[in-house]
N, CA, C and O atoms as a Tripos MOL2 file, in Angstrom:
@<TRIPOS>MOLECULE
protein
  276   275    69     0     0
PROTEIN
NO_CHARGES

@<TRIPOS>ATOM
      1 N         -75.0570   17.8840 -146.5220 N.3       1 UNK1
      2 CA        -73.6860   17.5000 -146.2940 C.3       1 UNK1
      3 C         -72.9920   18.6570 -145.5800 C.2       1 UNK1
      4 O         -73.1380   19.8120 -145.9780 O.2       1 UNK1
      5 N         -72.2550   18.3540 -144.5490 N.am      2 UNK2
      6 CA        -71.5020   19.3860 -143.8520 C.3       2 UNK2
      7 C         -70.2770   19.7480 -144.6860 C.2       2 UNK2
      8 O         -69.9190   19.0450 -145.6310 O.2       2 UNK2
      9 N         -69.6490   20.8480 -144.3190 N.am      3 UNK3
     10 CA        -68.4260   21.2510 -145.0240 C.3       3 UNK3
     11 C         -67.3410   20.1830 -144.9060 C.2       3 UNK3
     12 O         -66.6480   19.9000 -145.8830 O.2       3 UNK3
     13 N         -67.1870   19.5930 -143.7340 N.am      4 UNK4
     14 CA        -66.1820   18.5450 -143.5510 C.3       4 UNK4
     15 C         -66.5200   17.3270 -144.4010 C.2       4 UNK4
     16 O         -65.6240   16.7150 -144.9820 O.2       4 UNK4
     17 N         -67.7790   16.9720 -144.4820 N.am      5 UNK5
     18 CA        -68.1810   15.8440 -145.3220 C.3       5 UNK5
     19 C         -67.8770   16.1240 -146.7930 C.2       5 UNK5
     20 O         -67.4800   15.2190 -147.5260 O.2       5 UNK5
     21 N         -68.0630   17.3800 -147.2320 N.am      6 UNK6
     22 CA        -67.7680   17.7490 -148.6170 C.3       6 UNK6
     23 C         -66.2700   17.6440 -148.8930 C.2       6 UNK6
     24 O         -65.8650   17.1560 -149.9480 O.2       6 UNK6
     25 N         -65.4510   18.1000 -147.9530 N.am      7 UNK7
     26 CA        -64.0000   18.0120 -148.1120 C.3       7 UNK7
     27 C         -63.5640   16.5500 -148.1690 C.2       7 UNK7
     28 O         -62.7510   16.1720 -149.0120 O.2       7 UNK7
     29 N         -64.1010   15.7410 -147.2820 N.am      8 UNK8
     30 CA        -63.7650   14.3160 -147.2850 C.3       8 UNK8
     31 C         -64.2430   13.6290 -148.5660 C.2       8 UNK8
     32 O         -63.5720   12.7310 -149.0740 O.2       8 UNK8
     33 N         -65.3900   14.0430 -149.0870 N.am      9 UNK9
     34 CA        -65.9100   13.4400 -150.3220 C.3       9 UNK9
     35 C         -64.9470   13.6530 -151.4840 C.2       9 UNK9
     36 O         -64.7960   12.7820 -152.3400 O.2       9 UNK9
     37 N         -64.3000   14.8070 -151.5100 N.am     10 UNK10
     38 CA        -63.3790   15.1170 -152.5970 C.3      10 UNK10
     39 C         -61.9560   14.6510 -152.3620 C.2      10 UNK10
     40 O         -61.1160   14.7650 -153.2550 O.2      10 UNK10
     41 N         -61.6710   14.1340 -151.1940 N.am     11 UNK11
     42 CA        -60.2940   13.7330 -150.8780 C.3      11 UNK11
     43 C         -60.2420   12.2510 -150.4960 C.2      11 UNK11
     44 O         -60.0870   11.3960 -151.3680 O.2      11 UNK11
     45 N         -60.3650   11.9510 -149.2460 N.am     12 UNK12
     46 CA        -60.1610   10.5800 -148.7680 C.3      12 UNK12
     47 C         -61.2200    9.6050 -149.2820 C.2      12 UNK12
     48 O         -60.9020    8.4600 -149.6040 O.2      12 UNK12
     49 N         -62.4840   10.0550 -149.3600 N.am     13 UNK13
     50 CA        -63.5280    9.1580 -149.8520 C.3      13 UNK13
     51 C         -63.3480    8.8770 -151.3410 C.2      13 UNK13
     52 O         -63.5440    7.7470 -151.7880 O.2      13 UNK13
     53 N         -62.9760    9.9020 -152.1100 N.am     14 UNK14
     54 CA        -62.7350    9.7160 -153.5430 C.3      14 UNK14
     55 C         -61.5640    8.7590 -153.7680 C.2      14 UNK14
     56 O         -61.6350    7.8820 -154.6290 O.2      14 UNK14
     57 N         -60.5040    8.9230 -153.0070 N.am     15 UNK15
     58 CA        -59.3430    8.0350 -153.1300 C.3      15 UNK15
     59 C         -59.7290    6.5930 -152.8220 C.2      15 UNK15
     60 O         -59.2780    5.6650 -153.4930 O.2      15 UNK15
     61 N         -60.5610    6.4120 -151.8100 N.am     16 UNK16
     62 CA        -61.0210    5.0690 -151.4400 C.3      16 UNK16
     63 C         -61.8420    4.4570 -152.5760 C.2      16 UNK16
     64 O         -61.6270    3.3010 -152.9400 O.2      16 UNK16
     65 N         -62.7760    5.2210 -153.1350 N.am     17 UNK17
     66 CA        -63.6160    4.7070 -154.2190 C.3      17 UNK17
     67 C         -62.8030    4.3620 -155.4660 C.2      17 UNK17
     68 O         -63.1480    3.4370 -156.2030 O.2      17 UNK17
     69 N         -61.7300    5.1050 -155.6960 N.am     18 UNK18
     70 CA        -60.8580    4.8420 -156.8500 C.3      18 UNK18
     71 C         -59.7980    3.7890 -156.5440 C.2      18 UNK18
     72 O         -58.9480    3.4860 -157.3810 O.2      18 UNK18
     73 N         -59.8630    3.2290 -155.3170 N.am     19 UNK19
     74 CA        -58.9020    2.2290 -154.8480 C.3      19 UNK19
     75 C         -57.4670    2.7470 -154.9130 C.2      19 UNK19
     76 O         -56.5410    2.0300 -155.2920 O.2      19 UNK19
     77 N         -57.3140    4.0300 -154.5260 N.am     20 UNK20
     78 CA        -55.9820    4.6510 -154.5150 C.3      20 UNK20
     79 C         -55.6590    5.2310 -153.1440 C.2      20 UNK20
     80 O         -54.7290    6.0290 -153.0210 O.2      20 UNK20
     81 N         -56.4040    4.8510 -152.1130 N.am     21 UNK21
     82 CA        -56.1830    5.4300 -150.7900 C.3      21 UNK21
     83 C         -54.8140    5.0760 -150.2140 C.2      21 UNK21
     84 O         -54.3640    5.7130 -149.2620 O.2      21 UNK21
     85 N         -54.1530    4.0800 -150.7740 N.am     22 UNK22
     86 CA        -52.7890    3.7370 -150.3300 C.3      22 UNK22
     87 C         -51.7710    4.7630 -150.8170 C.2      22 UNK22
     88 O         -50.6560    4.8210 -150.2990 O.2      22 UNK22
     89 N         -52.1490    5.5870 -151.8230 N.am     23 UNK23
     90 CA        -51.1860    6.5540 -152.3610 C.3      23 UNK23
     91 C         -51.6710    7.9990 -152.3450 C.2      23 UNK23
     92 O         -50.8720    8.9100 -152.5600 O.2      23 UNK23
     93 N         -52.9520    8.2330 -152.0960 N.am     24 UNK24
     94 CA        -53.4910    9.6000 -152.1230 C.3      24 UNK24
     95 C         -54.7390    9.7020 -151.2590 C.2      24 UNK24
     96 O         -55.2340    8.6930 -150.7570 O.2      24 UNK24
     97 N         -55.2470   10.9090 -151.0840 N.am     25 UNK25
     98 CA        -56.5000   11.1090 -150.3570 C.3      25 UNK25
     99 C         -56.3520   11.6810 -148.9690 C.2      25 UNK25
    100 O         -57.3100   12.2180 -148.4130 O.2      25 UNK25
    101 N         -55.1680   11.5750 -148.4000 N.am     26 UNK26
    102 CA        -54.9150   12.1320 -147.0650 C.3      26 UNK26
    103 C         -53.4410   12.5280 -146.9900 C.2      26 UNK26
    104 O         -52.6090   12.0300 -147.7480 O.2      26 UNK26
    105 N         -53.1400   13.4240 -146.0700 N.am     27 UNK27
    106 CA        -51.7580   13.8730 -145.9020 C.3      27 UNK27
    107 C         -51.0290   12.9280 -144.9590 C.2      27 UNK27
    108 O         -51.1820   12.9900 -143.7390 O.2      27 UNK27
    109 N         -50.2340   12.0550 -145.5600 N.am     28 UNK28
    110 CA        -49.4440   11.0990 -144.8010 C.3      28 UNK28
    111 C         -48.0990   10.9170 -145.5010 C.2      28 UNK28
    112 O         -47.9970   11.0730 -146.7180 O.2      28 UNK28
    113 N         -47.0910   10.5930 -144.7360 N.am     29 UNK29
    114 CA        -45.7630   10.3740 -145.2940 C.3      29 UNK29
    115 C         -45.8360    9.2760 -146.3510 C.2      29 UNK29
    116 O         -46.4280    8.2190 -146.1320 O.2      29 UNK29
    117 N         -45.2190    9.5500 -147.5000 N.am     30 UNK30
    118 CA        -45.1590    8.5730 -148.5720 C.3      30 UNK30
    119 C         -46.2970    8.6530 -149.5710 C.2      30 UNK30
    120 O         -46.2590    7.9810 -150.6010 O.2      30 UNK30
    121 N         -47.3180    9.4690 -149.2850 N.am     31 UNK31
    122 CA        -48.4380    9.6220 -150.2070 C.3      31 UNK31
    123 C         -48.2370   10.8450 -151.0920 C.2      31 UNK31
    124 O         -47.5310   11.7860 -150.7270 O.2      31 UNK31
    125 N         -48.8710   10.8150 -152.2650 N.am     32 UNK32
    126 CA        -48.8950   11.9700 -153.1440 C.3      32 UNK32
    127 C         -49.7820   13.0270 -152.5150 C.2      32 UNK32
    128 O         -50.7780   12.6960 -151.8710 O.2      32 UNK32
    129 N         -49.4390   14.2840 -152.6900 N.am     33 UNK33
    130 CA        -50.2550   15.3320 -152.0840 C.3      33 UNK33
    131 C         -50.3250   16.5540 -152.9810 C.2      33 UNK33
    132 O         -49.3000   17.1120 -153.3740 O.2      33 UNK33
    133 N         -51.5340   16.9590 -153.2960 N.am     34 UNK34
    134 CA        -51.8010   18.2550 -153.8940 C.3      34 UNK34
    135 C         -52.4520   19.0650 -152.7790 C.2      34 UNK34
    136 O         -53.3800   18.5890 -152.1250 O.2      34 UNK34
    137 N         -51.9750   20.2750 -152.5640 N.am     35 UNK35
    138 CA        -52.4030   21.0630 -151.4000 C.3      35 UNK35
    139 C         -52.9140   22.4240 -151.8520 C.2      35 UNK35
    140 O         -52.3360   23.0650 -152.7300 O.2      35 UNK35
    141 N         -54.0080   22.8490 -151.2350 N.am     36 UNK36
    142 CA        -54.5530   24.1900 -151.4440 C.3      36 UNK36
    143 C         -54.6240   24.8650 -150.0810 C.2      36 UNK36
    144 O         -55.1620   24.3020 -149.1280 O.2      36 UNK36
    145 N         -54.0790   26.0750 -149.9950 N.am     37 UNK37
    146 CA        -54.1790   26.8690 -148.7710 C.3      37 UNK37
    147 C         -54.9690   28.1160 -149.1150 C.2      37 UNK37
    148 O         -54.6570   28.8230 -150.0740 O.2      37 UNK37
    149 N         -55.9970   28.3760 -148.3170 N.am     38 UNK38
    150 CA        -56.8910   29.5030 -148.5900 C.3      38 UNK38
    151 C         -57.0480   30.3740 -147.3590 C.2      38 UNK38
    152 O         -56.8840   29.9220 -146.2260 O.2      38 UNK38
    153 N         -57.3730   31.6470 -147.6110 N.am     39 UNK39
    154 CA        -57.7990   32.5200 -146.5150 C.3      39 UNK39
    155 C         -59.1180   31.9810 -145.9990 C.2      39 UNK39
    156 O         -59.9740   31.5630 -146.7780 O.2      39 UNK39
    157 N         -59.2760   31.9920 -144.7220 N.am     40 UNK40
    158 CA        -60.5450   31.5600 -144.1500 C.3      40 UNK40
    159 C         -60.5160   30.1090 -143.7230 C.2      40 UNK40
    160 O         -59.5440   29.3870 -143.9490 O.2      40 UNK40
    161 N         -61.5900   29.7110 -143.1110 N.am     41 UNK41
    162 CA        -61.7380   28.3630 -142.5900 C.3      41 UNK41
    163 C         -62.8340   27.6620 -143.3880 C.2      41 UNK41
    164 O         -64.0050   28.0190 -143.2520 O.2      41 UNK41
    165 N         -62.4890   26.6750 -144.2170 N.am     42 UNK42
    166 CA        -63.5060   26.0140 -145.0200 C.3      42 UNK42
    167 C         -64.5390   25.2450 -144.2020 C.2      42 UNK42
    168 O         -65.6080   24.9090 -144.7130 O.2      42 UNK42
    169 N         -64.2310   24.9670 -142.9500 N.am     43 UNK43
    170 CA        -65.2320   24.3210 -142.1040 C.3      43 UNK43
    171 C         -66.3320   25.3010 -141.7140 C.2      43 UNK43
    172 O         -67.4550   24.8980 -141.4090 O.2      43 UNK43
    173 N         -66.0040   26.5890 -141.7270 N.am     44 UNK44
    174 CA        -67.0010   27.6240 -141.4450 C.3      44 UNK44
    175 C         -67.6410   28.1550 -142.7270 C.2      44 UNK44
    176 O         -68.8380   28.4410 -142.7530 O.2      44 UNK44
    177 N         -66.8400   28.2890 -143.7990 N.am     45 UNK45
    178 CA        -67.3330   28.8160 -145.0730 C.3      45 UNK45
    179 C         -66.6180   28.0970 -146.2130 C.2      45 UNK45
    180 O         -65.4970   28.4560 -146.5720 O.2      45 UNK45
    181 N         -67.2610   27.0890 -146.7780 N.am     46 UNK46
    182 CA        -66.6610   26.2760 -147.8330 C.3      46 UNK46
    183 C         -66.3310   27.1060 -149.0680 C.2      46 UNK46
    184 O         -65.4870   26.7080 -149.8710 O.2      46 UNK46
    185 N         -66.9820   28.2460 -149.2280 N.am     47 UNK47
    186 CA        -66.7520   29.1040 -150.3910 C.3      47 UNK47
    187 C         -65.3290   29.6540 -150.4580 C.2      47 UNK47
    188 O         -64.8880   30.0810 -151.5250 O.2      47 UNK47
    189 N         -64.6110   29.6510 -149.3490 N.am     48 UNK48
    190 CA        -63.2250   30.1440 -149.3890 C.3      48 UNK48
    191 C         -62.3500   29.2370 -150.2520 C.2      48 UNK48
    192 O         -61.2490   29.6330 -150.6340 O.2      48 UNK48
    193 N         -62.8130   28.0440 -150.5600 N.am     49 UNK49
    194 CA        -62.0600   27.1460 -151.4400 C.3      49 UNK49
    195 C         -62.4610   27.2980 -152.9030 C.2      49 UNK49
    196 O         -61.8180   26.7280 -153.7850 O.2      49 UNK49
    197 N         -63.5140   28.0580 -153.1650 N.am     50 UNK50
    198 CA        -64.0300   28.1510 -154.5310 C.3      50 UNK50
    199 C         -63.7140   29.4720 -155.2160 C.2      50 UNK50
    200 O         -63.9230   29.5980 -156.4230 O.2      50 UNK50
    201 N         -63.2240   30.4460 -154.4870 N.am     51 UNK51
    202 CA        -62.9570   31.7650 -155.0490 C.3      51 UNK51
    203 C         -61.4450   31.9790 -155.1620 C.2      51 UNK51
    204 O         -60.7300   31.9030 -154.1630 O.2      51 UNK51
    205 N         -60.9650   32.2440 -156.3690 N.am     52 UNK52
    206 CA        -59.5300   32.4220 -156.5950 C.3      52 UNK52
    207 C         -58.9340   33.5260 -155.7340 C.2      52 UNK52
    208 O         -57.7510   33.4710 -155.3980 O.2      52 UNK52
    209 N         -59.7250   34.5210 -155.3720 N.am     53 UNK53
    210 CA        -59.2190   35.6120 -154.5370 C.3      53 UNK53
    211 C         -58.8160   35.1420 -153.1420 C.2      53 UNK53
    212 O         -58.0200   35.8020 -152.4740 O.2      53 UNK53
    213 N         -59.3550   34.0100 -152.6990 N.am     54 UNK54
    214 CA        -59.0620   33.4940 -151.3620 C.3      54 UNK54
    215 C         -57.9180   32.4790 -151.3500 C.2      54 UNK54
    216 O         -57.3930   32.1530 -150.2860 O.2      54 UNK54
    217 N         -57.5280   31.9770 -152.5210 N.am     55 UNK55
    218 CA        -56.4890   30.9510 -152.5960 C.3      55 UNK55
    219 C         -55.1110   31.6010 -152.4630 C.2      55 UNK55
    220 O         -54.7870   32.5270 -153.2070 O.2      55 UNK55
    221 N         -54.3100   31.1230 -151.5260 N.am     56 UNK56
    222 CA        -52.9940   31.6850 -151.2610 C.3      56 UNK56
    223 C         -51.8610   30.8070 -151.7580 C.2      56 UNK56
    224 O         -50.7890   31.3140 -152.0880 O.2      56 UNK56
    225 N         -52.0770   29.4930 -151.8190 N.am     57 UNK57
    226 CA        -51.0340   28.5970 -152.2910 C.3      57 UNK57
    227 C         -51.6850   27.3670 -152.9150 C.2      57 UNK57
    228 O         -52.6460   26.8120 -152.3820 O.2      57 UNK57
    229 N         -51.1380   26.9570 -154.0510 N.am     58 UNK58
    230 CA        -51.5370   25.7070 -154.6940 C.3      58 UNK58
    231 C         -50.2620   24.9340 -154.9690 C.2      58 UNK58
    232 O         -49.3370   25.4490 -155.5960 O.2      58 UNK58
    233 N         -50.2160   23.6920 -154.4970 N.am     59 UNK59
    234 CA        -49.0830   22.8240 -154.7430 C.3      59 UNK59
    235 C         -49.6010   21.5670 -155.4370 C.2      59 UNK59
    236 O         -50.4850   20.8790 -154.9240 O.2      59 UNK59
    237 N         -49.0410   21.2780 -156.6070 N.am     60 UNK60
    238 CA        -49.4120   20.1000 -157.3840 C.3      60 UNK60
    239 C         -48.1690   19.2640 -157.6440 C.2      60 UNK60
    240 O         -47.1710   19.7600 -158.1650 O.2      60 UNK60
    241 N         -48.2390   18.0190 -157.2830 N.am     61 UNK61
    242 CA        -47.1060   17.1300 -157.5140 C.3      61 UNK61
    243 C         -45.8150   17.6070 -156.8880 C.2      61 UNK61
    244 O         -44.7340   17.3610 -157.4230 O.2      61 UNK61
    245 N         -45.9150   18.2820 -155.7680 N.am     62 UNK62
    246 CA        -44.7360   18.7760 -155.0690 C.3      62 UNK62
    247 C         -44.1930   20.0770 -155.5830 C.2      62 UNK62
    248 O         -43.2040   20.5820 -155.0520 O.2      62 UNK62
    249 N         -44.8220   20.6530 -156.6230 N.am     63 UNK63
    250 CA        -44.3990   21.9390 -157.1620 C.3      63 UNK63
    251 C         -45.4040   23.0240 -156.8030 C.2      63 UNK63
    252 O         -46.6120   22.8220 -156.9260 O.2      63 UNK63
    253 N         -44.9120   24.1600 -156.3670 N.am     64 UNK64
    254 CA        -45.7950   25.2930 -156.0820 C.3      64 UNK64
    255 C         -46.2130   25.9060 -157.4040 C.2      64 UNK64
    256 O         -45.3720   26.3520 -158.1840 O.2      64 UNK64
    257 N         -47.5170   25.9280 -157.6550 N.am     65 UNK65
    258 CA        -48.0690   26.4800 -158.8910 C.3      65 UNK65
    259 C         -48.5770   27.9050 -158.6960 C.2      65 UNK65
    260 O         -48.5940   28.7020 -159.6340 O.2      65 UNK65
    261 N         -48.9910   28.2140 -157.4710 N.am     66 UNK66
    262 CA        -49.4550   29.5760 -157.1650 C.3      66 UNK66
    263 C         -49.1110   29.8680 -155.7250 C.2      66 UNK66
    264 O         -49.3900   29.0600 -154.8390 O.2      66 UNK66
    265 N         -48.5110   31.0090 -155.4860 N.am     67 UNK67
    266 CA        -48.1970   31.4300 -154.1250 C.3      67 UNK67
    267 C         -48.3830   32.9220 -154.0220 C.2      67 UNK67
    268 O         -47.7830   33.6830 -154.7800 O.2      67 UNK67
    269 N         -49.2170   33.3490 -153.0800 N.am     68 UNK68
    270 CA        -49.4650   34.7690 -152.8250 C.3      68 UNK68
    271 C         -49.2770   35.0030 -151.3340 C.2      68 UNK68
    272 O         -49.8440   34.2830 -150.5130 O.2      68 UNK68
    273 N         -48.4940   35.9910 -150.9900 N.am     69 UNK69
    274 CA        -48.2550   36.3020 -149.5730 C.3      69 UNK69
    275 C         -49.3610   37.1610 -149.0320 C.2      69 UNK69
    276 O         -49.3390   37.5280 -147.8570 O.2      69 UNK69
@<TRIPOS>BOND
     1     1     2 1
     2     2     3 1
     3     3     4 2
     4     3     5 am
     5     5     6 1
     6     6     7 1
     7     7     8 2
     8     7     9 am
     9     9    10 1
    10    10    11 1
    11    11    12 2
    12    11    13 am
    13    13    14 1
    14    14    15 1
    15    15    16 2
    16    15    17 am
    17    17    18 1
    18    18    19 1
    19    19    20 2
    20    19    21 am
    21    21    22 1
    22    22    23 1
    23    23    24 2
    24    23    25 am
    25    25    26 1
    26    26    27 1
    27    27    28 2
    28    27    29 am
    29    29    30 1
    30    30    31 1
    31    31    32 2
    32    31    33 am
    33    33    34 1
    34    34    35 1
    35    35    36 2
    36    35    37 am
    37    37    38 1
    38    38    39 1
    39    39    40 2
    40    39    41 am
    41    41    42 1
    42    42    43 1
    43    43    44 2
    44    43    45 am
    45    45    46 1
    46    46    47 1
    47    47    48 2
    48    47    49 am
    49    49    50 1
    50    50    51 1
    51    51    52 2
    52    51    53 am
    53    53    54 1
    54    54    55 1
    55    55    56 2
    56    55    57 am
    57    57    58 1
    58    58    59 1
    59    59    60 2
    60    59    61 am
    61    61    62 1
    62    62    63 1
    63    63    64 2
    64    63    65 am
    65    65    66 1
    66    66    67 1
    67    67    68 2
    68    67    69 am
    69    69    70 1
    70    70    71 1
    71    71    72 2
    72    71    73 am
    73    73    74 1
    74    74    75 1
    75    75    76 2
    76    75    77 am
    77    77    78 1
    78    78    79 1
    79    79    80 2
    80    79    81 am
    81    81    82 1
    82    82    83 1
    83    83    84 2
    84    83    85 am
    85    85    86 1
    86    86    87 1
    87    87    88 2
    88    87    89 am
    89    89    90 1
    90    90    91 1
    91    91    92 2
    92    91    93 am
    93    93    94 1
    94    94    95 1
    95    95    96 2
    96    95    97 am
    97    97    98 1
    98    98    99 1
    99    99   100 2
   100    99   101 am
   101   101   102 1
   102   102   103 1
   103   103   104 2
   104   103   105 am
   105   105   106 1
   106   106   107 1
   107   107   108 2
   108   107   109 am
   109   109   110 1
   110   110   111 1
   111   111   112 2
   112   111   113 am
   113   113   114 1
   114   114   115 1
   115   115   116 2
   116   115   117 am
   117   117   118 1
   118   118   119 1
   119   119   120 2
   120   119   121 am
   121   121   122 1
   122   122   123 1
   123   123   124 2
   124   123   125 am
   125   125   126 1
   126   126   127 1
   127   127   128 2
   128   127   129 am
   129   129   130 1
   130   130   131 1
   131   131   132 2
   132   131   133 am
   133   133   134 1
   134   134   135 1
   135   135   136 2
   136   135   137 am
   137   137   138 1
   138   138   139 1
   139   139   140 2
   140   139   141 am
   141   141   142 1
   142   142   143 1
   143   143   144 2
   144   143   145 am
   145   145   146 1
   146   146   147 1
   147   147   148 2
   148   147   149 am
   149   149   150 1
   150   150   151 1
   151   151   152 2
   152   151   153 am
   153   153   154 1
   154   154   155 1
   155   155   156 2
   156   155   157 am
   157   157   158 1
   158   158   159 1
   159   159   160 2
   160   159   161 am
   161   161   162 1
   162   162   163 1
   163   163   164 2
   164   163   165 am
   165   165   166 1
   166   166   167 1
   167   167   168 2
   168   167   169 am
   169   169   170 1
   170   170   171 1
   171   171   172 2
   172   171   173 am
   173   173   174 1
   174   174   175 1
   175   175   176 2
   176   175   177 am
   177   177   178 1
   178   178   179 1
   179   179   180 2
   180   179   181 am
   181   181   182 1
   182   182   183 1
   183   183   184 2
   184   183   185 am
   185   185   186 1
   186   186   187 1
   187   187   188 2
   188   187   189 am
   189   189   190 1
   190   190   191 1
   191   191   192 2
   192   191   193 am
   193   193   194 1
   194   194   195 1
   195   195   196 2
   196   195   197 am
   197   197   198 1
   198   198   199 1
   199   199   200 2
   200   199   201 am
   201   201   202 1
   202   202   203 1
   203   203   204 2
   204   203   205 am
   205   205   206 1
   206   206   207 1
   207   207   208 2
   208   207   209 am
   209   209   210 1
   210   210   211 1
   211   211   212 2
   212   211   213 am
   213   213   214 1
   214   214   215 1
   215   215   216 2
   216   215   217 am
   217   217   218 1
   218   218   219 1
   219   219   220 2
   220   219   221 am
   221   221   222 1
   222   222   223 1
   223   223   224 2
   224   223   225 am
   225   225   226 1
   226   226   227 1
   227   227   228 2
   228   227   229 am
   229   229   230 1
   230   230   231 1
   231   231   232 2
   232   231   233 am
   233   233   234 1
   234   234   235 1
   235   235   236 2
   236   235   237 am
   237   237   238 1
   238   238   239 1
   239   239   240 2
   240   239   241 am
   241   241   242 1
   242   242   243 1
   243   243   244 2
   244   243   245 am
   245   245   246 1
   246   246   247 1
   247   247   248 2
   248   247   249 am
   249   249   250 1
   250   250   251 1
   251   251   252 2
   252   251   253 am
   253   253   254 1
   254   254   255 1
   255   255   256 2
   256   255   257 am
   257   257   258 1
   258   258   259 1
   259   259   260 2
   260   259   261 am
   261   261   262 1
   262   262   263 1
   263   263   264 2
   264   263   265 am
   265   265   266 1
   266   266   267 1
   267   267   268 2
   268   267   269 am
   269   269   270 1
   270   270   271 1
   271   271   272 2
   272   271   273 am
   273   273   274 1
   274   274   275 1
   275   275   276 2
@<TRIPOS>SUBSTRUCTURE
     1 UNK1         2 RESIDUE 1 A UNK
     2 UNK2         6 RESIDUE 1 A UNK
     3 UNK3        10 RESIDUE 1 A UNK
     4 UNK4        14 RESIDUE 1 A UNK
     5 UNK5        18 RESIDUE 1 A UNK
     6 UNK6        22 RESIDUE 1 A UNK
     7 UNK7        26 RESIDUE 1 A UNK
     8 UNK8        30 RESIDUE 1 A UNK
     9 UNK9        34 RESIDUE 1 A UNK
    10 UNK10       38 RESIDUE 1 A UNK
    11 UNK11       42 RESIDUE 1 A UNK
    12 UNK12       46 RESIDUE 1 A UNK
    13 UNK13       50 RESIDUE 1 A UNK
    14 UNK14       54 RESIDUE 1 A UNK
    15 UNK15       58 RESIDUE 1 A UNK
    16 UNK16       62 RESIDUE 1 A UNK
    17 UNK17       66 RESIDUE 1 A UNK
    18 UNK18       70 RESIDUE 1 A UNK
    19 UNK19       74 RESIDUE 1 A UNK
    20 UNK20       78 RESIDUE 1 A UNK
    21 UNK21       82 RESIDUE 1 A UNK
    22 UNK22       86 RESIDUE 1 A UNK
    23 UNK23       90 RESIDUE 1 A UNK
    24 UNK24       94 RESIDUE 1 A UNK
    25 UNK25       98 RESIDUE 1 A UNK
    26 UNK26      102 RESIDUE 1 A UNK
    27 UNK27      106 RESIDUE 1 A UNK
    28 UNK28      110 RESIDUE 1 A UNK
    29 UNK29      114 RESIDUE 1 A UNK
    30 UNK30      118 RESIDUE 1 A UNK
    31 UNK31      122 RESIDUE 1 A UNK
    32 UNK32      126 RESIDUE 1 A UNK
    33 UNK33      130 RESIDUE 1 A UNK
    34 UNK34      134 RESIDUE 1 A UNK
    35 UNK35      138 RESIDUE 1 A UNK
    36 UNK36      142 RESIDUE 1 A UNK
    37 UNK37      146 RESIDUE 1 A UNK
    38 UNK38      150 RESIDUE 1 A UNK
    39 UNK39      154 RESIDUE 1 A UNK
    40 UNK40      158 RESIDUE 1 A UNK
    41 UNK41      162 RESIDUE 1 A UNK
    42 UNK42      166 RESIDUE 1 A UNK
    43 UNK43      170 RESIDUE 1 A UNK
    44 UNK44      174 RESIDUE 1 A UNK
    45 UNK45      178 RESIDUE 1 A UNK
    46 UNK46      182 RESIDUE 1 A UNK
    47 UNK47      186 RESIDUE 1 A UNK
    48 UNK48      190 RESIDUE 1 A UNK
    49 UNK49      194 RESIDUE 1 A UNK
    50 UNK50      198 RESIDUE 1 A UNK
    51 UNK51      202 RESIDUE 1 A UNK
    52 UNK52      206 RESIDUE 1 A UNK
    53 UNK53      210 RESIDUE 1 A UNK
    54 UNK54      214 RESIDUE 1 A UNK
    55 UNK55      218 RESIDUE 1 A UNK
    56 UNK56      222 RESIDUE 1 A UNK
    57 UNK57      226 RESIDUE 1 A UNK
    58 UNK58      230 RESIDUE 1 A UNK
    59 UNK59      234 RESIDUE 1 A UNK
    60 UNK60      238 RESIDUE 1 A UNK
    61 UNK61      242 RESIDUE 1 A UNK
    62 UNK62      246 RESIDUE 1 A UNK
    63 UNK63      250 RESIDUE 1 A UNK
    64 UNK64      254 RESIDUE 1 A UNK
    65 UNK65      258 RESIDUE 1 A UNK
    66 UNK66      262 RESIDUE 1 A UNK
    67 UNK67      266 RESIDUE 1 A UNK
    68 UNK68      270 RESIDUE 1 A UNK
    69 UNK69      274 RESIDUE 1 A UNK
């Protein structure tokens, strides 16, 4: 599985399988969104999403839970 396929498996594909793609799974107006921003490019190194040292922002339900400049 490529890095992009892994990201899609955990986001849009999971939402589709749970029959919730109308409300989650992709960043679109009107959908729920939990967002993770990390140092690095997960398409080049998926591990940047797995190490807390690389995570710069976590937003859950519209609230910022972690933010590091």
